[in-house]
C-alpha positions in Angstrom: 0.0 0.0 0.0 1.4 3.5 -0.8 1.7 5.7 2.3 0.7 9.5 1.8 3.7 10.3 3.8 7.0 10.8 2.1 10.6 11.5 2.8 11.7 14.6 0.8 14.8 13.6 -1.2 17.9 14.8 0.5 16.2 15.9 3.8 18.1 13.4 5.8 21.8 13.2 7.3 24.0 11.1 9.5 27.1 11.7 11.4 30.1 9.4 10.7 29.9 6.5 13.2 32.8 6.4 15.8 33.8 3.0 17.6 32.8 3.3 21.2 35.3 5.0 23.5 36.3 7.1 20.6 35.8 10.6 19.2 32.2 10.9 20.4 32.6 9.3 23.8 32.5 12.7 25.6 29.3 14.0 23.9 25.8 13.7 25.3 23.8 11.7 22.8 20.7 14.1 22.8 22.6 17.4 23.0 24.9 16.2 20.3 22.1 14.9 18.0 20.4 18.4 18.4 23.5 20.2 17.5 23.8 18.1 14.4 20.2 18.3 13.3 20.2 22.1 13.7 23.1 22.4 11.4 21.9 19.9 8.8 18.5 21.6 8.6 20.2 24.9 8.2 22.3 23.3 5.4 19.1 22.3 3.6 17.4 25.6 4.3 14.6 23.8 6.2 13.1 26.1 8.8 12.6 24.1 12.0 9.6 26.2 12.9 7.7 24.5 10.1 7.6 21.1 12.0 4.3 20.1 13.7 5.6 16.8 15.1 8.8 14.9 16.2 10.0 11.5 17.2 13.2 10.8 19.0 14.8 7.3 19.0 17.4 6.4 21.8 18.3 3.0 23.4 21.0 4.0 25.9 19.7 6.5 28.6 21.5 9.8 28.9 21.0 12.5 31.6 17.8 14.3 31.3 16.5 11.8 28.8 13.3 11.8 30.5 12.3 15.0 28.6 13.1 13.1 25.3 11.7 14.7 22.1 10.4 17.9 23.6 13.9 18.7 25.0 15.7 17.8 21.6 13.0 19.8 19.6 13.7 22.9 21.7 17.4 22.6 21.2 16.9 22.2 17.4 14.8 25.3 17.3 11.5 23.8 17.2 9.9 24.4 20.6 6.4 24.4 19.1 6.4 20.5 18.6 5.9 17.4 20.8 6.1 13.8 20.3 7.2 10.5 21.6 10.6 9.1 22.5 10.8 5.5 21.3 13.2 2.6 22.1 13.2 -0.6 20.2 16.9 -1.5 20.3 18.3 -1.8 16.7 14.8 -1.7 15.3 14.4 1.8 16.6 15.2 3.4 13.2 12.4 1.7 11.4 10.0 2.3 14.4 10.6 6.0 14.6 10.1 6.2 10.7 6.8 4.3 11.1 5.6 6.6 14.0 6.2 9.7 12.0 4.6 8.1 8.9 1.5 7.1 10.9 1.1 10.7 12.2 1.2 12.1 8.8 -1.1 9.4 7.4 -3.8 10.1 10.0 -3.6 13.8 9.1 -2.4 14.6 12.8 0.8 16.3 11.3 2.0 17.6 8.0 5.9 17.7 8.6 7.6 15.5 11.2 11.2 15.6 12.5 12.8 12.1 13.2 16.0 12.0 15.0 17.8 8.7 16.4 20.8 8.8 18.5 22.9 6.8 20.9 26.0 6.9 22.8 27.1 3.4 23.6 30.3 4.7 25.1 30.2 5.3 28.9 26.7 3.7 29.4 25.0 4.4 32.6 25.5 2.4 35.7 22.2 2.1 37.4 21.2 1.4 40.9 17.6 0.1 41.7 16.7 0.7 45.4 15.2 -2.2 47.2 14.3 -1.5 50.8 13.4 -5.1 51.4 16.9 -6.4 50.1 19.5 -7.7 52.6 20.5 -4.8 54.8 18.4 -2.5 52.6 20.7 -3.0 49.6 19.3 -2.8 45.9 20.4 -4.2 42.6 22.9 -2.6 40.1 23.0 -2.8 36.4 25.4 -1.7 33.7 23.0 -0.7 31.1 25.2 -1.6 28.1 27.4 -4.5 29.1 24.8 -6.3 31.2 22.2 -6.1 28.5 24.6 -7.2 25.8 25.4 -10.2 27.8 22.0 -11.3 29.0 18.5 -11.6 27.7 16.6 -12.0 30.8 14.0 -14.4 29.1 16.9 -16.9 28.4 19.0 -16.0 29.9 21.4 -15.8 27.1 23.8 -13.3 25.4 23.2 -11.7 22.0 26.2 -13.6 20.8 24.5 -16.8 21.9 21.6 -15.9 19.5 24.0 -15.9 16.6 25.6 -19.3 17.6 22.3 -20.9 17.8 21.3 -19.9 14.3 24.9 -20.8 13.0 24.7 -24.3 14.7 21.0 -24.8 13.5 21.8 -24.1 10.0 25.4 -25.1 9.7 27.1 -22.0 9.0 30.8 -22.3 9.5 33.4 -19.7 10.7 34.9 -19.7 7.2 31.6 -18.9 5.7 31.1 -16.0 8.2 34.5 -14.6 7.4 33.9 -14.5 3.7 30.8 -12.4 4.4 32.9 -10.0 6.4 35.5 -9.6 3.6 32.7 -9.1 1.0 31.0 -6.4 3.1 34.2 -4.6 3.6 34.8 -4.5 0.0 31.4 -3.1 -0.7 32.0 -0.4 2.0 35.2 0.5 0.1 32.9 1.7 -2.7 31.4 4.2 -0.5 35.0 5.5 0.3 35.9 5.9 -3.5 36.4 9.4 -5.1 37.0 10.9 -1.7 34.0 9.2 0.0 31.7 10.4 -2.8 28.8 8.0 -1.7 29.1 9.1 2.0 29.1 12.8 1.1 25.6 12.5 -0.6 24.1 12.5 3.0 27.0 13.1 5.3 28.9 16.4 6.0 32.6 15.6 5.6 35.1 16.4 7.1 32.9 16.3 10.2 33.7 18.7 12.9 33.7 16.9 16.2 32.3 19.5 18.9 34.0 19.9 22.2 32.1 19.6 25.4 29.6 22.5 25.4 29.3 22.2 21.8 30.7 25.8 21.2 34.2 24.8 20.0 35.7 22.1 17.7 37.6 19.4 19.2 38.8 17.8 15.9 37.6 16.5 12.6 36.8 13.1 11.2 37.3 12.2 7.6 34.6 9.5 7.9 33.6 6.6 10.2 36.1 5.9 13.0 37.3 2.5 14.0 36.4 0.6 11.0 38.2 -2.7 10.6 40.4 -3.5 7.6 40.4 -7.3 7.6 42.4 -9.9 5.8 41.8 -13.5 5.0 44.9 -14.5 7.1 44.0 -12.2 9.9 40.4 -13.5 10.2 41.7 -17.2 9.9 43.7 -16.7 13.0 40.7 -15.7 15.1 39.3 -18.3 17.5 35.4 -18.4 18.3 34.5 -16.2 21.2 32.6 -19.1 22.7 34.4 -22.5 23.3 33.0 -24.8 20.7 31.3 -22.1 18.9 31.8 -20.6 15.2 31.3 -16.8 15.7 34.7 -14.8 16.1 35.2 -11.2 17.0 35.9 -10.6 13.4 32.5 -12.0 12.3 30.5 -9.4 14.4 30.0 -5.6 14.4 31.3 -3.2 17.1 29.6 -1.0 19.4 29.6 2.7 18.1 28.3 6.3 18.8 26.6 8.6 16.4 23.1 10.0 15.3 21.0 10.4 12.2 17.9 12.1 11.2 15.2 12.6 8.4 12.1 14.5 7.6 8.8 12.8 7.0 5.8 15.0 5.4 3.0 15.1 3.1 3.7 14.7 -0.6 3.0 18.4 -1.2 5.6 19.4 1.5 8.1 16.9 0.1 8.0 18.6 -3.4 8.9 21.9 -1.5 11.7 20.4 0.8 13.4 18.1 -1.6 16.9 18.8 -2.8 15.8 17.6 -6.1 12.0 18.1 -6.6 12.0 15.7 -9.5 12.8 12.7 -7.1 10.2 11.2 -4.8 10.9 8.9 -1.8 7.7 6.9 -1.2 6.9 4.5 1.7 5.0 1.3 0.8 5.2 -1.2 3.6 6.4 -1.9 7.2 6.9 -5.2 8.9 7.4 -6.4 12.5 8.3 -10.0 13.4 9.7 -12.0 16.2 11.6 -15.2 16.0 11.7 -18.1 18.6 13.6 -17.2 21.8 17.3 -17.2 21.2 17.2 -17.1 17.5 17.4 -13.2 16.9 19.0 -13.3 13.4 16.1 -15.3 12.0 13.6 -12.6 12.7 14.6 -10.5 9.7 13.1 -12.8 7.2 9.5 -12.7 8.3 9.8 -9.0 9.1 10.8 -8.5 5.4 8.0 -10.8 4.3 5.4 -8.7 6.1 6.8 -5.4 4.7 6.8 -6.8 1.2 3.3 -8.0 1.7 2.0 -4.7 2.8 3.8 -3.1 -0.3 2.4 -5.7 -2.6 5.9 -6.6 -3.9 7.8 -9.9 -4.1 11.7 -10.0 -3.5 12.2 -10.4 -7.3 10.7 -6.9 -7.6 13.1 -5.4 -5.2 16.1 -3.5 -6.7 18.2 -3.0 -3.6 18.4 -4.8 -0.1 20.0 -3.5 3.0 20.3 -5.5 6.2 21.3 -4.8 9.8 23.9 -7.5 10.4 25.3 -7.4 13.9 26.7 -10.9 12.9 27.7 -12.2 9.6 25.4 -15.1 10.4 22.5 -12.7 9.7 23.2 -12.2 6.1 24.0 -16.0 5.6 20.5 -16.9 7.0 18.7 -14.1 5.0 20.5 -15.3 1.8 19.7 -19.0 2.3 16.1 -18.4 3.2 15.2 -15.8 0.4 17.6 -16.7 -2.4 19.0 -13.2 -2.4 22.7 -13.5 -3.3 25.0 -12.2 -0.6 26.8 -10.0 -3.1 23.5 -8.4 -4.1 22.8 -7.2 -0.6 24.4 -4.1 1.2 26.0 -2.2 -1.4 28.2 0.6 -0.1 28.3 -0.8 3.4 26.3 -1.8 6.5 26.4 -2.1 10.1 28.7 -5.1 10.1 31.4 -2.8 8.9 30.7 0.8 10.1 29.3 -0.1 13.6 26.3 -0.6 15.9 25.1 2.6 17.7 21.7 0.9 18.0 19.0 3.5 17.6 20.5 5.6 14.6 21.8 2.3 12.8 18.6 1.7 11.1 18.0 5.3 10.1 21.4 5.5 8.4 20.7 2.2 6.6 17.5 3.6 5.2 19.2 6.7 4.1 21.9 4.8 2.4 19.2 2.6 0.7 17.6 5.8 -0.6 20.9 7.0 -2.1 21.7 3.8 -3.7 18.3 3.8 -5.5 18.8 7.3 -6.5 22.2 6.4 -8.1 20.7 3.6 -10.2 18.0 5.9 -11.4 15.3 4.8 -9.1 13.7 1.6 -8.1 12.4 -0.3 -5.0 14.3 -1.1 -1.9 14.1 -3.2 1.3 15.7 -2.6 4.7 15.3 -5.3 7.4 17.2 -5.6 10.7 17.0 -7.5 13.9 16.9 -6.2 17.4 17.2 -7.4 21.0 14.5 -9.6 22.1 14.5 -11.7 18.9 12.5 -9.0 17.1 13.0 -7.3 13.7 11.5 -4.5 11.7 11.5 -3.8 8.0 10.5 -1.2 5.5 9.9 -1.2 1.7 10.3 2.2 0.0 10.6 3.4 -3.7 12.7 6.1 -5.2 11.1 7.4 -8.5 10.3 10.3 -10.7 7.5 12.6 -9.3 
């Protein structure tokens, strides 16, 4: 089904992603995202006072995050808008896009700001009071590390979900490493000609603000901390778990960054687009959940539901992007759908440029749009798993108006 809501072509952006404890580790995720959004909107000559709705996606709490979207909107220069703050782990990017599209679809808004951000670095250490505990003591939690390491329904780690799928379907370490090398080669295409692909939506060199956001602490030429693997280097790696198959080289790395986009009516999209001849139309969304402990499998049914709503089959899709925290994800998706590994994730993916959770899906969707624009238009699918064995997917079209 075609949604009335559209993404104005070019009305989106992303920071580079920086490996955790890197160049963005000192920046408050919400304040940093607002700082970037304000600058990027100004570059596109989009007046923040035109927005009548907003959505903030974040999965790692920051100080004052209780105030969520209204706080970010005020910092951006849009104090007139309200809206929700959403968290669905790595599916947050699609979830926030859907929330904005629904608001426009229902006629409750005409122009929505969608921002997703996370700082996985220096995640909060939380204390939960329990007056009835021994001696009145409570429980403590390291938000990032403890939740990476334990799904409380299992209990099992996220890594264990990849091992479960690899074992069930017979994916070897060598097969996983081949996917890593392929994905890094594809990402190299985004770096060609002085990062020409990245510059289509990313401001480079990127000025890293100092604390307080008033001065510049340094610059980044692009994503920071990306691995440059070799067959020999990967072959020397041992599985992280004894008796397993997944190495550190066959999984992504935690990262920091933010991304944003605009969702609006078709009429407003023509006004705001960097090229009014190009339309970015939304056609389908999908949510799915796999059996407990098999997170990478959830991407396939999520994609199927998005395709069904869009009224398309995979054979009618011109570009596919996946969130792949583990190389196993792409091996499973390819085997189940028949999509060739080399046909997915042109120009890069989260396996290579990192995993800041909430903005990861937003950046993937932006790259999907730009890949389709480069080929002269077409239909695209993004699907990605998230903590809790869930996944979300979106089908969109880039076409002439």
